[in-house]
N, C-alpha and C positions, 0 to 999 in steps of 0.2 A: 518688651522695654525702651524706648526710644531715645536719640540724644536731645538734649536740652538747648535748642540754639538761644533762649533768652539767659541762660546764665553761662553757654559758653562751651558747655561741657560735653563730650563724647559719650555715645551710649555706655549703658550699663551703669554709670555714674550717679543715677537717680538719689539712691539708698543714702547717700554720705553728699546730698548738698544740705545748704543748712537748714530748710524750711522742712526736712523729714528725717534728722540726726538722730530724735528722741525717739524713731525705732529702732536704733541698735542698741538700746539701754539693754541690759541686762545684769542677771547677778552672777557671774564666774566664779566657778567651784574653788578655782584657787586664789581668786583676787585679783587686785593690782600687784604686779611684781617689779620689782624698781628696777631700772631702767641701769644703773649704775651696775647691779650683780647680773644681769642680761649681757652688758657688752663688753664688762671689763675696762681695759684701757681703751676700748673704743676705737682701736683701728684695723683692725681684720688680718694683722699677720698671720701667717702661715696658712692663709684660706685661698684658696685660687675660685675664680669667680671667670665662668665662660660666659662670652658673648655671640648668641648664635644671631646673627643679621648681615650686616651688609658689608662688614669686614671693620676694623678700628686702625684709626691712622695713628700708627704708634707714636710717632716724631710730635705729635702734639701737645703744645706746651701745657695743656690741660691734662694730660696723662702721667705726667712728671715720673715717665720712662717705667710705667705701672706693666706696660704691656711685655708679656714673657715670651707668645708664640702666636703664630696668625698660620690657621690651615684654611683651605678652600676645597667646597666639594663640587665636584665634574661628575658629569653626566654623560654616560654613553648608552645611549637606549635606556633599558630598564637597571641597566650598571653605574652603580655610582661608587667612586673612589675619592676619597680624602687625603689630599695633598698639602705641602708644606705649600705657603704663600707668603707674598710682600707684604709687610705691615701697612695696607693701605686701606682706604674705605671710597668704594664707587660710588657712594650716594653721599656718605656725611650721620646717617640714623643710628648706625653701630656705635661712631666715635661719640654721639651724645648719649648715650645710654651708659657709656662706657667711662664716661666724663664725669657723669651722677656719682655710679657706684665709687671710681675715685674720690671723689670731693668729700664722699661721706665713709667709704672706707678707707685711707691712704696705703697702707699697708699690705692691701690685699695684691696679690699679682692676677692679672689677665690674660684670659687667653682669649684669642679670636675666632669664630671659625664662622665662614663666609657662605651664606647660603642662598643671597640674593643678588640677584645681577644689578646694573647699572640703572633701571626702570624703580629700582625697589621692590622686585617682585620674585617670585624664584616658584619653583617646582615642589611640591608635597615632598615625592621620595629625595630628592635634594634635602630638603627639611628634615626630612627624618633622619636620614644618612649622618648628617651634620651632629644633629642631638644624640644618634646613638654614638656615635664618635667620643661625646665629649661624656657621657656614662660609662663607656668602658675606661677612658680615661681615668675614670674616679673622678673627676673635679666634683668639689664641694657644691659648687651652689652654680645653677645653670640658667641666665639669663635670657626669657624668652620674649621680647617684645615684637612677637608676630605671631599668626597663627595660620590654621590651613582650614578651609570651609568646606574642604573636599569629604563629602562623607564616605568617597571611597577608603580614604586616608584614615576613617576613625579607628578602626579597630588596630592599623598601626601604631596610632600616636596614644591609643589606650594602654597597650601592651608596654611603649616605652615610657608612659608617666609610670606605669608598676615596676617596670627593672630600675627606674629610677629610684621608686621608690624605698625599694627593697635592699639595692645598691650603695645608701646613704649617700643618693645626689639630689639635693633639693631642685626642683623645678620653680622660678620664680616667672610667671604666665601672665603676660598684658592681655584684660580682654578686648576683642574689638572694638573698634572707633565706630561700627556701624551696629545695629541691634539683630545681627545675624549669629546663630552657633559656631564657633570655631573651634580648634584641637591645639592643643590640649590645654588651653583657657579653661574650659567648662570643666576638667575631670576634678573630681574630689582629694586626690593625692597629689595636688600641686599646691602650690600659695596662688589664688588668682586674684588678679589686682585691675581695679579702673582707678581713674582720675576723680581728685575730690576739688572743692573750691576755695579751700584754706592755704594761701600761699605763703606758707611754712613744710619746708621737706624735714621738721622735725615730727611732725604730726601727721598720723595714720590712725585709722579707723579699721574697728574689725566689726564685719555684717556676720548675725548668726544665721541671715536666710540666704540660699543659694540665689544663683549662682554663682556670685561674685563675693569673695570674704573679705576682701581688704580696700579700704580706698586710700590713696596715698597721693601726693601732690604731682600735678599733673598739668595744672592750668597756665599758662605762660611762663614759662621753664627759661631761663637762661642757661642753653646747652652748646657744647663743643660742637663745631663741625668741620666738614671737611675743608681742605689745604689752611688750617689753623685759622677757620673762622670760629664765628661764633653767632649762633640765633636765639631767637625767644619763642618757643616750639609752644605747644596744646596735644596733647592726646594720654593714653593710655597708654601708650608706647614709652611715654617719660617719668610713669607714675609705678611701673614694674622695678625698673633699677634701683629707688629708692629702698621698696624692700629686698632686695637682692643684696643690696648694701649691710642694712641692721641684720638679714641672714646671715653674712659673712662675717660681722662682729660678734652674735652670738657662736656661729661656729669658733670662733678663733677662741672666744673666750671658755665653750665647754665643747670640747672637741670631739667627745664621744656621743653628741646630743642626735639624736636621727633627724630624720625629715618631720616626723609630726610632732615630734617635742620641739624643733624649731618652730614650727608654725604655733604650737601652742603657746610659746614665750613671746611672738610677734603678737600673739592673742592679747597675753597677758600685760604686755605692755602696750599697748594700745590706747589712744585718747579716749576718754569715756562724753559724748557729750554734753554739754554745758547746756542746762537749764538760763 
């Protein structure tokens, strides 16, 4: 599956395009669930969302002081250490994702796990170490608007996805913006997300066919950026935090829900294609 430049969509988004959404129709066993029941007061109180990314600018006005902690991963050869960090973003990407989560779940607390450098790139072991730290910290929702293409890291990320699943941490993962396999976004234990072409943050679709299960708002999204700024951006990276925010709202309303139950509620509250 490739990107669709005519629609301006990144890869893996084709099932969610307007002329293909009829393929998402199905008869779910639970029927559609009421969003008011699913989200409670809709503010995400009591839930922590980790942003594993390029850092988060804690002073950005779009975050309203929601950032509670910042750490970064340092690599020394094959050894990785997670250390406390300043609330900074070396790119802007992590702040963008955090701003989406905060806009939709304003009472959720944010934790920044910086694994990327100023070039918006990072090494697989650093990514894995940051993700492992977030799981061990018991963080309820972990947003991963990044992925690894390394086949050598496949087993590591598969193990971490399973550990998160059984530890009660929900991984929300953006699919890669190009049509290549990347991890952990393609694992069934995670909530995998690509962008759709409906410019509405309250619309998401469920795709019953692999590899990407959910489509969310990711086209021309107005997001916070570094140095107190804002930009308009497109990508699966910006679709994922919409689902992370809604997952936080579900977890706040239903604290005992497991990752698979949260994913089920997301699927049962998804929009149905219109005829």
